[in-house]
N, C-alpha and C positions, 0 to 999 in steps of 0.2 A: 504494500500500500504506500509506504513512504517513498519508494523508488518512483512510483507513478506520479505522485505529487511533485517530487523534485524534477522529474522529466518535464512535466507541464510547465513548471516555473522556468526552467532553462530554455524552453522553446518560446517564451514570451518575446515579442518584438522589442528591440532595444529602445525604440522611440516611444514607449508607452506614455511618457509624460508630456509629449509634444502636442501643442494645440494644432488643430487642423488649419491649414493655410487659407486665409480668407482675403488675401490681397486682391487688388483690382476689383473690389466690390463697390459699386457706385452709391449705395444708399445706406443711411444709418437710421434705424428704427428705435424709438425709445420704449422702454418697458413701462415707466411710470409717466402718466399723463394727468395733469391737473387742468389747466386752461390753455396750455400751449401744445397743440397737436403736431407740430412740424415734424415731418420726416425730412432729414437733412440729406443734402447732396454731399457725398464723401469725397473730399479733395485730397485726403491723405490715404492713398490707396494701399500703402504698405502697412497701415495700422491694424492692430488686432484688438478686438473687444470681447467682453464676456459679461453676462449677468444683466446689466442695466441698459446696455445698447446691443442691438442686433445688426449685423451687416447683412445686406440683401442685394440681390441682383435679379433682373427680370429673366423669365424663361422665354420671353418673346423678343423678336428682333424689332425694336423701335428705338427712336432717338431717346437717349437718357433724359433729356430735358422735357420731352413730352411725358415720359414716365413720371418724372419728378412732379410735373404739374398735376397729373392724374392722382398721384399719391397724396398730394396736398390739396385736393379738392374737398369741398364741403360734403360731397357724397361719401368720400372715404372717411372723413371726420365723424359723420353720423354713424357710419359702420363701426368705428372705434367705440363710440358711446354705447352702441347697442350690444356689441360683443365683449367689450372689456368688463372686468370685474372690479368692484369697488372695495377691495380688501386691503388697501395700502394705508388707510387712515386719512383723515381730513377730506375724504371723498375723492381722492385721486384714483384714477383708473389703472389697473394692472392689465397690460396688453402684452402677451407673449408671442413667440414665433408662431405657434399653432393658431393663435387668434388672428394674427395678421394674414395668415393663409386663408382664413374664412371670410374676411371682409371683402364684400363685392366692390369692384372698382370698374370704372369705365375702361373699355378695351383700348390701350394706347396705340395698337397697330391700326385699328379702325379709325381712331381719332386722327392719327398722322395722315392716313390716306384721305380722309374727309377734308382736313385742313388744306392739304395739297390741292385737292380737286377744286376747292372754292377760292384758292389763291391767298389763303390766310396763314400758311405755314411759317413764312419768314417773319411776319409781324408777330405771330404767336411766340416763336422762339426768341425774338428780340425782347418781348415783354417778360418771358421767363428769365432771360439773362438779367433784366432789371430787378426782378424779384429775388434772384439769387444774391444780389448785392445787399439786400436788406436783412436786418436782424429779425428773426421770427418773434412775433408778439403774442400776447394772450388773445384768445379768439375775439373778445369783444372789441379789441383795438384792431386786430388783423382784418376784420370784415370791413373796416372803414378805409383800408388801403386801396387806392384807385387802381394800382397795377394789378393787385389780386382780383379786384372786381372785374377788370377788363379780361383777364385770363379766364376767370370763371364764366363770364358772359359768353366769350367765344366758344369755350369748351361745352358748356351746357346748352347753348343755343343749338349745337349740333345734335343734341338729344331732343330738340323741339321745345325746350323750356324758354320762357320769356323772362325779362328782368324781374317782374313781380314774383314769379314762381321761384326764381333764384334767391331773391331776398327772403321769401318765405322759408326756404331751406335753411338759411342762416338764422332766421328767427326760431325755427324749430330746434336747431342745434343749440342755440343759447338757452332755450327752455329746458333741454335735456341737461345741460351743464348746471343750470340753476337748481333743477330738481335734485341732481346728484349732490350738489353742495348743501342744499337745504336738508336733505336726509342725513348727511354727515353731521351737520350742526345739531339736528334733533337728537341723534344718538349721543352726542357729546354732552348734552344737557342732562340726560338721564343717568 
C-alpha cells in the first residue's frame, strides 16, 4: 500500500503549484459589485489575477472594443443584478465566473456586422475609445455620461429600442440597485 502511494506522489507533475497562464486576456471581471459594474479592458496582458478579479476573453471573433461595449451595456448590468448574489455585506453583489457565463449579452458579432452595414462602425469604435479614457463611475453618475448614452443608443437602437425605452432600462437598473441596498440596510437595523 505504501509503495502505491509513494509511486503516485512521485508521478505528480513538477509544476503543481503553477497558476494557469492567462496572459493576453482582454477583459477583467470583478467579483464584488456595489454600484460600479464596469468590466475593464485589460491593458496589462501579462498580469495574473485570482479570487476578486477574473480574466476573460471572448469565444467569438469580434472586435474587442465592440465586446467591451456589449459587456458594459445596461442589459449586461441588469443581468448582473438578476444573477448575482447579495452575500458580501452592505448589499454588494457577488458575481463569479459561473455567473458571468449565465448573463445574457447582446451578440457582439451580430452587432459588429449590423454597425458595419449601417455605416456606424467607425463612429461607434471612436466613441468606445473615448469611453475607455474615462474612469468608471457609480451607475447613477455613469448613466449621465453623454458618451455612454451615445454608445448605448447606437447599440440598443439596433435591437429596435428607442431613447425612452433605453432610459427606462437605466431606471429599472437603478430601482434594482436601490432595492438591493434598501434590503441590506433593513437587515443591518435588525
